[in-house]
N, C-alpha and C positions, 0 to 999 in steps of 0.2 A: 391289513386291517388296522385302521386307527380308531382307538377308543377313547373318548373322554369320560371319565367318572365326575359325578358332582355329588356334593352333600351340603345341606344348609345349616348344620350345627355348628355354632361358634365356640362351643365349649369342648367338653370330652366327646359328647355324643353316644357314649354308652355302647350298645350293641352295634350301630352304626359305624362307628371308629372301627370294631374289632372286624366286622364283615367287610369293609372298603380294604383294610390294611392286609387281610389275606387274599382278597381278591385281586388287588393291584398289584402286589408282589408276585402273586401266581400266575397271572396271565403274561407278566414280563417273562417268566421262565418258559412261557409257551411261544415265544418269538412275536407276541402281539406288541404292537406299537402304541402303549396306553400312557394316558396324561390324565391329572386330576385337578378339579376346580373346586376349592374349598375355602371358607373364611380364613383369613390371615391369623386370626386370633384361636383358632382351633388345634386341638390336640392332633388331629389327624394331619393337618397341616405342617405343624412342627416336626411330627415324627418321620414323615414321609421325605420331606426337605433334607433330612440327614443323609439319605442315600442318594436320593434323586431330585436333586435341587433344579434341574431344568424341566422337569416333568410335572412339577406342581405349581399350580397358578392360584394367584389370590383373588377370591371372588367371594362377594357376598350375595344371598339370595333372599333379599326382602320381598315380603308378600302381601303386606297391607296397602289398601289404596293410599293412605297418607304419605307413604313411602314411594311414591310414584317417581319422583325424581331419581332417586337411588335405583330403582327398578330400572328405568331406562338407560341409566349409567352402566349397570352390570350386565344388561342385555346387550349393549354394544360390546364390553369387554369379552363377554362369551362369543359374539360373533367373530370378533378378531381372532381369537383362539382356534374357533372351528375352522375358519378359511387359512390361516397361517399353518396350522397342523394337518391339514386335510382330513379332518375329522369325518367318517362315515356313520358312527354310533355314539350316540350319547346316552351313556347309563345313569339313570337319577335314582335318587335313594328315598325322596319325600316329595311331599306338595309342593313346598316353597321353590325347590330347584326344577321340579318337574314345570312348574308354571312359567319360570323364566326360560326353559329349553322351549317349550311350546311357543311363548312370545317370540323368541329369537328365530325361531323356524319359520312362524308365519309372517312376521314384519319384514325380514330380510330374504324370504323366500329360498332357504336355504334347503337342500336335498341331504338331510342325515336321518337316520332312523333313532327313535327314542325307545330305549327299554327302561322299565320302571321295576324296581324291587320293591315290594310293600313290607314292611318291618312291624306294623302294628297290627292290631286287633280290631279297629274301627271300620265297620262297615262301608263301602263306597256310597256317596251320597247320590241320590237320584235326582238331578236337576241339569238344567241346561248345559252350565259350564263344566260339570263333572262328566257329562256325556260326551263333550269335546275333549276334554283333557285325556280320559281314558278311552275314547273312540278314536278319532282321527289322530290324535297327537300321543297314541302309545301304540307302537308296532308289537312289542311282546311284553309280556307280564311275568314276573319271577315271584311266587309267594313261598315263604320259607316254613310253610307248615300245611299239612292236609286241612287243619281246621279253616285256614284262611281261604283255601281253595272252594270248602263247601259251604262256608257261612258268611265269608267276609265280601268277596268280588261276585260280582253278578255274572248270570249265565252267559251274558255276551263276552265278558271278560274270559270266562273259563275257556273259550274257545282259542283264546291265543296265549294261555296262561301255561306255565310249567311250575311244580312244586320242586324246589331243590331245597333241601334241609341245609342249614347251617353246618360249616366244617370247621374243625379247629385243628391247630398245630400239636399233633400227637407226640412229636418229638420234645416239645417244648411242656406239654401238660402230661405228665406221666408220674406214676407214684415215685415217691421220695421219703427220705426218712423224715420223722416229725422234727419239727423246729424246735429244739430246746430252748432258745433263747426266748421265743415266744411263749412256750409254756411257762419258763419263768416269769416273764413279763406280765403274764395274765393270771399268775398264780392257779395253774391247772394242776388237781392233785389225779393221783393214780385212779382213784375211784370215781373220777368226774366222767360224765357222758357229755362229749362236746359237739354242739351243733354249729356248724359255721354255713354263712351265706355270704357270696361274693357278688350278689345280684343288686346291691345297693340298698339305700336306706328309705326311698320313698315308701309311702303307706300303701301304695297300690302293689307293693313286691309282698306284703301280706305277713311281714315278720310278727306283728303285733298279735296275731292269732296265736302263734307259738308261743309268744310271752304269756299271754292271758292263759293258755292251756296249762302251761307250766305252773302257773301260779296257783292252780287249783289242785295240784298233786299233793299228796301227804308228804309231811316235812321231809322225812327220809330221802325219799326220791328227788323231791324239789331241790334239795341243798346238792345234789349230785350233777343237776343238769346245768350247763354253761353254754350260752348262746353268743356267739360271737358273729358281729355284723361289719362286713367290710363296706366303706363308702363314705362320702361326706357326712359329717354328724348331722342329725336331725337339729331342728330348733328345739329351744329349751322347752317350750309348750308342749311338743310332742313327747319328749322325754318325761315331762312331768305327770301327763295324762295316761301314757300307755307303759310307764315303768314305776315310775316313783309311786303313784297311786295304787299300784299291786304290789309294792314292796319287793320289786324285782332287782333293785340295784346291784345287788351281789351276784346276780345270775346273768345279767345282760353286760356285754361288753362292745362299744361302737369303737372301732380301730382308726376310724378316718380313712382318707383316701390313700390306696397303695397302689403303685405304680407294678409292682410284682405281687399278685395275690397267692402265689404258690405256697409260701411259708404259712399263712393263715389256713389255706385248705389242709396242709399236711398235719394240722393238729385236730382236724375233724375226726369224729367218729362217723358222723352222719351229715351231709349237706342237706340245705333246705332252700325251695323256692316256692312260695305260697301265693303267688300273684293273684289278683283280684281284677286286673286291669292292665292294658297296654301290650302286654306280653306275648310274645307269640311262640317261640322255641326254646329261647333262653342259652345263650352262649355260656352263661356261668352254670347252669347245670351240666352242659356238657363237659365244660373244663373240670368240674367238681367229679364226674364220674370217670373221666379218664385219667385222673390221680387216684382213683381206686375208691372213691367215696360213694356209697350208697345215697341217693337223694329223696328226700320226702317233698313231693310237690303236690301242688291243688291240681283240680280238673281243669282249670281256666284254659282257654284257647289250646294251643298245641303243647302245653307242657307234659301232658301224660305220652305224646308220641316218643318221648325220650326214655320211657320207662316200661320195663316188664314187670308189672306189679307183684310185689312180695318176690321178686327175684333180685332184681339190682337197684331196687329203691321200692317206694311205696306211693300211692295216688290217695289223696283224700278230698272230699267235697270243698271247693272253695269256701272259704269264711266259716267252716265247720270246727268250731273249738271243741265241740264233744268228739268228732272223730280224730282231731290230733290229740287230745287227751287219752281217748283209749290206745291210740298207738304208742304214746310216750309210757303208758302204763306197762306194756308187753316189751318196750326195748331191752330191759335188763335180760330178758330170757332169750334174744335173738343171737345168732351165730355171725356176728358182723364180720368176722373174716370172708365167710363164704359170700355174702352180699358185696363185700369189697371186689372180691375175685372176679364176680359176674359183672359188676359195674365197670372196670377195666376192659373186660373181654367185650362187653357191648360196645364201648367206645371204640376199640380198636377195629371192631368189624364194621362199624356204621358211620363213625364222627370224623372220618380222616378228611384231610383236605383234597387229596387225589380226584375223588369223586364229585366233591363240592365245585372245584375248578373246572373240571372236563365237562360237567353237564351244563354249567354256565356257558363255557365257550361254545358249546353245541348249539344253545339259545343264540348266540352271536352268529353264528352259521346260517 
């Protein structure tokens, strides 16, 4: 079996990068001949080339009509890889690379299967092009949450779709001692209740709702709450609107991008992912739980599929500042050690890579 993975993201790619890194390395251990085609400037390209330089190919996946010259150029590059490496399955990760794979198969009359993983929570469009892309040019569909299966893909796609929840490296993400360096750097006090998110700083991640809810607490509890958000710093106007205007400068810390988020997670009492868009299942949520952090999540998309409510985390209605506020008010009374234990147990039982890899390989077969 010769598989070619593709991904269109030129930068970090977030969950796409994590997903494909785990999957690519995992199938190589299954004696599957795997290759990957991704933009040269992507983090995924740079990371995988370190150990597998001969298996990583530099390809862009433009998708706009005005980019037709580059589209044709990269279709040809993809064709050459497929023929040279005798690829029988192309596993695509988004619409731009899916389109290029489709055009390559159609234009050159090549006989390879296309498998698509859908990483977002946007509904499949109902038009001629989408029907062709997901019909004739999608042999199998993978969705990473039950929510996607029930609400995002069409009934026709459900017939060839498999739900495979994302797996994570449990040897890497496991409970560790709190980082004393970060505690000192962020001036965390013993009395503080520390919330951490490693899901990113985009507004659709919902961190602003936790900030506003915290701003409504009485002064004593409000001063104890620290909110640490890992990811590229937001723009000044975002900080001004959602933090400065609420006088929350002393409560919120943006760390900037971190290659290794474990130190930040280690100092958390509670993790949080309060998304209101795009999200499907959240690697970040699963990573934090694996490290023994109960997680506060919104009920958006598949986030709640990670949590047994009020056991290893908590579920609140998306955008509900009132529900978050009520939760914050009861936090001082919670036995967080018990929640931490159950979060780790849940991760160990359900979030490992073995099932994730084996179920994906079954789809290939």
